[in-house]
C-alpha positions as CSV (number, residue, x, y, z in Angstrom):
1,M,38.0,174.0,84.6
2,G,38.8,170.8,82.8
3,G,38.4,167.4,84.6
4,A,42.1,166.6,84.1
5,K,43.2,169.9,85.7
6,I,40.8,169.4,88.6
7,A,42.1,165.9,89.2
8,A,45.7,167.1,89.1
9,L,45.0,169.9,91.6
10,T,43.2,167.5,93.9
11,A,46.1,165.1,93.8
12,F,48.5,167.9,94.6
13,A,46.4,169.0,97.5
14,C,46.3,165.5,98.9
15,L,50.1,165.2,98.6
16,A,50.6,168.6,100.2
17,G,48.4,167.7,103.1
18,A,50.0,164.3,103.8
19,A,52.4,163.9,106.6
20,P,56.0,164.1,105.4
21,A,57.9,160.9,105.2
22,A,60.3,160.3,108.1
23,A,63.9,160.9,107.4
24,A,66.2,157.8,107.3
25,P,68.1,157.2,110.5
26,G,71.7,158.5,110.8
27,F,74.8,156.5,111.5
28,L,77.0,157.8,114.4
29,G,79.7,155.2,114.9
30,R,80.1,151.7,116.4
31,G,79.9,150.4,119.9
32,H,77.1,149.4,122.3
33,D,74.3,150.7,124.5
34,P,74.0,154.3,123.6
35,G,72.3,156.8,125.9
36,V,70.7,160.1,124.8
37,A,69.5,163.4,126.4
38,V,68.0,166.5,124.6
39,D,68.8,170.1,125.5
40,A,66.7,173.2,125.2
41,A,67.8,173.8,121.6
42,G,66.7,170.3,120.5
43,T,70.3,169.0,120.2
44,A,70.8,165.3,121.0
45,H,73.7,164.5,123.3
46,V,74.6,160.9,122.6
47,A,77.2,158.7,124.3
48,W,78.1,155.0,124.0
49,L,80.9,152.6,124.9
50,A,83.4,151.2,122.4
51,E,86.6,149.2,122.2
52,A,89.8,150.9,121.0
53,A,92.2,149.2,118.6
54,D,94.6,148.4,121.4
55,G,91.8,146.6,123.4
56,T,91.2,149.4,125.9
57,G,87.8,151.1,126.3
58,T,86.5,154.4,125.1
59,L,83.5,156.5,125.9
60,E,82.2,158.1,122.7
61,Y,80.3,161.4,122.9
62,C,78.4,163.0,120.0
63,Q,76.2,166.1,119.5
64,V,73.5,166.0,116.8
65,P,71.8,169.4,116.3
66,R,68.1,169.5,115.6
67,G,67.4,168.8,111.9
68,R,70.6,166.9,111.3
69,R,71.5,163.2,111.4
70,A,75.3,163.4,112.0
71,C,77.6,164.5,114.8
72,A,78.5,168.2,114.8
73,L,80.8,167.5,117.8
74,R,82.5,164.2,118.5
75,R,84.8,163.3,121.4
76,S,86.4,160.1,122.6
77,V,87.2,159.7,126.3
78,A,89.5,156.9,127.6
79,V,88.0,154.5,130.2
80,A,89.2,151.4,131.8
81,D,87.4,148.9,129.4
82,A,84.6,148.6,126.9
83,G,82.0,148.3,129.7
84,F,78.8,146.3,130.1
85,G,75.5,148.1,130.4
86,K,73.5,151.1,129.2
87,V,75.3,154.4,129.0
88,Q,73.4,157.2,130.8
89,V,73.5,160.9,129.6
90,L,72.3,163.6,132.0
91,L,71.9,167.3,131.5
92,P,71.3,168.4,135.1
93,R,71.6,172.1,134.3
94,P,72.6,174.3,131.3
95,G,76.2,174.0,130.6
96,L,76.8,170.8,132.4
97,I,76.9,167.3,130.8
98,Q,77.3,164.2,132.8
99,I,77.7,160.6,131.5
100,V,77.5,157.4,133.5
101,A,79.5,154.6,131.9
102,P,78.9,151.2,133.6
103,L,82.1,149.2,133.6
104,L,81.0,146.4,136.1
105,E,83.7,147.5,138.6
106,P,83.8,151.2,139.5
107,A,81.6,152.9,136.9
108,A,83.0,156.0,135.2
109,L,81.4,159.4,135.6
110,A,82.5,161.8,132.8
111,S,81.6,165.4,133.3
112,S,81.9,168.4,131.0
113,A,81.4,172.1,131.9
114,D,82.4,173.5,128.5
115,G,79.6,172.1,126.3
116,G,81.2,168.7,125.6
117,N,84.6,169.9,124.3
118,S,86.4,168.2,127.2
119,F,85.5,165.7,130.0
120,A,86.9,165.0,133.4
121,V,86.5,161.4,134.5
122,A,85.8,160.3,138.1
123,Q,85.1,157.0,139.8
124,L,81.5,156.1,140.6
125,G,81.1,153.5,143.3
126,E,83.4,150.5,143.8
127,K,81.5,147.7,142.2
128,L,78.3,148.5,140.3
129,P,76.2,146.2,138.2
130,A,74.9,146.9,134.7
131,I,72.8,150.1,134.8
132,E,69.4,150.4,133.3
133,Q,68.6,154.0,134.2
134,A,70.0,157.2,135.8
135,L,68.1,160.3,137.0
136,A,69.5,163.7,137.8
137,G,68.2,165.4,140.9
138,P,66.8,166.5,143.1
139,G,69.7,169.0,143.6
140,D,73.0,167.8,142.2
141,S,72.4,164.1,143.0
142,I,72.6,161.2,140.5
143,S,70.3,158.2,141.1
144,L,71.0,154.8,139.5
145,M,68.8,151.7,138.9
146,S,70.4,148.4,138.1
147,G,69.6,146.4,135.0
148,S,68.3,142.8,135.0
149,G,68.1,141.4,138.5
150,P,68.3,141.7,141.3
151,G,66.7,145.2,141.1
152,R,68.9,147.7,143.0
153,F,69.1,151.4,143.6
154,G,71.7,153.9,144.8
155,R,72.1,157.7,144.9
156,F,75.4,159.4,144.4
157,G,76.9,162.9,144.6
158,P,77.6,165.0,141.5
159,D,81.3,164.1,141.9
160,G,80.7,160.4,142.1
161,S,80.9,160.2,145.9
162,G,78.5,157.8,147.6
163,P,78.1,154.1,148.4
164,G,80.5,151.5,147.0
165,R,77.5,149.4,145.7
166,L,73.8,150.0,145.0
167,P,72.6,149.7,148.6
168,V,68.8,149.2,148.2
169,E,67.6,145.8,146.8
170,F,64.0,145.5,145.7
171,A,63.5,141.9,144.4
172,A,65.3,138.7,143.6
173,A,66.9,138.2,140.2
174,T,64.0,136.2,138.8
175,D,61.5,138.9,139.9
176,S,63.4,141.8,138.4
177,L,64.4,140.7,134.9
178,E,63.4,144.1,133.7
179,T,63.7,147.3,135.7
180,S,62.8,151.0,135.4
181,L,63.1,154.1,137.6
182,A,61.2,157.4,137.4
183,P,60.5,160.5,139.5
184,W,57.4,160.4,141.6
185,G,56.5,163.6,143.4
186,A,59.5,164.5,145.6
187,G,60.7,160.9,145.4
188,Y,61.0,158.0,143.1
189,V,59.2,154.9,141.9
190,A,61.1,151.7,140.9
191,F,59.4,149.1,138.7
192,F,60.6,145.6,138.2
193,S,59.1,142.5,136.5
194,G,59.8,138.8,136.2
195,L,57.0,136.3,136.7
196,K,54.9,139.3,137.9
197,A,55.5,143.1,137.8
198,S,55.6,145.2,141.0
199,S,57.0,148.5,142.3
200,A,58.6,150.2,145.3
201,L,58.1,153.8,146.4
202,W,60.3,156.4,148.1
203,N,58.4,159.5,149.1
204,G,61.3,161.9,149.2
205,A,61.7,161.9,153.0
206,G,64.9,160.7,154.6
207,D,67.8,158.9,152.9
208,P,66.9,156.9,149.7
209,N,70.1,154.8,150.2
210,V,68.4,153.2,153.3
211,Q,66.3,150.1,152.6
212,Q,63.7,151.1,155.2
213,G,63.0,154.3,153.4
214,W,61.3,152.4,150.6
215,V,57.8,150.8,150.8
216,P,56.0,148.4,148.5
217,G,54.2,150.1,145.7
218,P,51.2,149.0,143.5
219,K,51.5,145.8,141.5
220,L,51.0,145.4,137.8
221,G,50.4,141.7,137.9
222,S,51.2,139.7,134.7
223,A,52.8,142.6,132.9
224,D,56.2,142.7,131.2
225,V,58.9,145.3,130.3
226,P,57.7,148.1,132.5
227,S,59.1,151.5,131.5
228,A,58.4,154.5,133.6
229,V,58.7,158.3,133.1
230,G,57.9,161.3,135.4
231,G,57.6,165.0,135.0
232,R,55.1,167.8,134.4
233,S,52.3,165.4,133.3
234,G,52.9,163.2,136.4
235,T,54.4,159.7,136.6
236,W,53.4,157.1,134.0
237,V,54.4,153.5,133.3
238,A,54.1,151.7,130.0
239,Y,54.0,147.9,129.9
240,V,53.0,144.9,127.9
241,R,50.5,142.2,128.6
242,R,51.5,139.1,126.6
243,G,48.3,137.2,127.0
244,R,46.3,140.1,125.6
245,E,48.9,141.0,123.0
246,S,48.6,144.7,123.9
247,T,50.6,147.6,125.3
248,Y,49.2,149.9,128.0
249,V,50.0,153.0,129.9
250,R,48.9,153.9,133.4
251,R,49.5,156.9,135.7
252,L,50.8,156.5,139.2
253,R,48.9,159.1,141.3
254,A,50.4,161.1,144.2
255,S,48.5,158.7,146.5
256,G,50.6,155.8,145.3
257,R,47.7,154.2,143.5
258,F,47.2,153.7,139.8
259,G,44.8,155.5,137.5
260,P,42.9,153.6,134.8
261,Q,44.7,151.3,132.4
262,R,44.8,152.6,128.8
263,R,45.6,150.5,125.8
264,V,47.7,152.4,123.3
265,V,49.0,149.7,121.1
266,R,47.3,146.5,119.9
267,S,50.6,144.5,119.9
268,D,53.1,143.1,122.4
269,P,56.6,144.3,121.4
270,S,59.6,142.8,123.1
271,E,60.9,146.2,124.4
272,L,59.6,149.8,125.0
273,A,61.4,153.1,125.0
274,F,59.3,155.7,127.0
275,A,60.1,159.4,127.4
276,Q,58.5,162.5,128.9
277,G,59.7,165.9,127.9
278,P,59.9,169.1,130.1
279,R,56.5,170.3,128.8
280,G,54.8,167.0,129.8
281,D,54.4,165.5,126.3
282,M,55.3,161.8,126.0
283,A,56.5,159.4,123.3
284,L,56.4,155.6,123.5
285,V,58.6,153.9,120.9
286,Y,58.7,150.2,120.1
287,G,60.1,147.8,117.4
288,T,58.0,145.2,115.6
289,G,58.8,141.7,114.4
290,S,58.7,143.0,110.8
291,G,61.6,145.4,111.4
292,R,59.7,148.6,111.8
293,A,60.1,151.2,114.5
294,M,56.7,152.7,115.7
295,V,55.7,155.5,118.0
296,V,52.6,156.8,119.8
297,R,52.5,160.3,121.2
298,S,50.5,162.3,123.8
299,R,50.5,165.8,125.0
300,S,49.6,165.0,128.6
301,G,48.5,161.3,128.8
302,R,44.8,162.0,128.3
303,R,44.8,161.2,124.6
304,W,47.2,159.1,122.5
305,T,47.8,159.1,118.8
306,R,47.5,156.0,116.7
307,P,50.8,154.1,116.1
308,R,52.9,155.8,113.4
309,Q,55.8,154.2,111.6
310,L,59.1,156.0,112.2
311,F,61.1,153.9,109.7
312,R,61.5,150.4,108.4
313,G,64.7,148.4,108.6
314,H,67.9,149.3,110.4
315,D,67.2,146.6,113.0
316,P,65.5,148.7,115.7
317,Q,66.6,146.9,118.9
318,D,67.9,148.2,122.3
319,L,66.0,151.5,121.9
320,R,66.5,154.6,124.0
321,A,64.4,157.8,123.6
322,A,64.5,161.3,125.0
323,L,62.5,164.5,124.6
324,G,63.3,168.1,124.9
325,P,61.2,171.3,124.6
326,R,62.0,171.5,120.9
327,G,62.2,167.9,119.7
328,G,63.0,164.4,120.6
329,W,65.4,161.6,119.5
330,L,65.7,157.9,119.4
331,V,69.1,156.0,119.5
332,W,69.9,152.3,119.3
333,D,72.6,149.8,118.6
334,S,70.6,147.0,116.9
335,H,71.6,144.4,119.6
336,P,69.8,143.4,122.8
337,G,73.1,142.5,124.6
338,N,75.3,144.8,126.6
339,A,78.6,144.5,124.7
340,G,80.2,144.4,121.3
341,M,80.8,146.8,118.4
342,H,77.5,147.5,116.7
343,P,76.2,150.3,114.5
344,I,75.0,153.3,116.6
345,R,72.1,155.0,114.9
346,I,69.8,158.0,115.6
347,A,66.4,159.1,114.4
348,A,64.3,162.2,115.1
349,L,60.9,161.7,116.8
350,P,57.8,163.5,115.6
351,G,56.3,166.3,117.6
352,P,53.4,165.8,120.0
353,P,49.8,166.0,118.7
354,R,48.1,169.4,118.7
355,R,45.6,168.4,121.4
């Protein structure tokens, strides 16, 4: 075989074996603070807050099927105003979609039992702060964690019934500039960081809306932007150590103590988006100062991939990630604030490593 033909075949084989380039992000609309959840089919359920032409607020809902970058179903739901805080999308069971829209007075709870074709809106609380995270369950409950300080928690019924405010307070505002909430066994763990990073634990016994039901959890020390996830692979927290310019993950054991610290990224991004899927695989997404979105993946937390570029450009800020059994998605609004009319974008996440 001639040398030229061998070289051509070798080049073709290298190209065929290379990882395919990531698809460019899709544009879904304008607004702020999108949330995302992924169903069993790999469809992304995305929602965000926007301002209507007459100055009133709308809650925008969009479904993006696996393999696409545009809405296959789009609905607008009227709400009291354009809101302030991160929208939360929950899929507590097949056929039910629930969206928490933080409005700084009573939050709005939009529920759909017909696959997102229509939504009924109920009041959630009487005066709630900006929300950082929502968890569905156990049972039909909805648990909320406040955004930047003071760190607070509250659990509500599936119809929005419950306390008027978030009744449990973990730390002063300066000690909870960043917050995160995750399942931990039968209970929850709340992380919060300011000058130092710490946590609080509820073991699943008693009422989580009672302050005395929570106990101090392990401390992370001089760590920033803690982001926690829980599921089949256990409860994990990702965080940044600025002095070391590195990003780490750590497992919170059933005993309430941390496992070993593992460095997964040799950089210190300003924000993290951490997700665990129903099969226990995890994705940690972050933006860089050069305008790239990067991801590291793991099947169970034992091994992590090297950072991989998802895309360049499109201003990856205010990131939210979610995983399902057949794929994952990233959404963002390119703006670290909690208001305004910004481009809402979506990108697919790569699958977990083979081992």
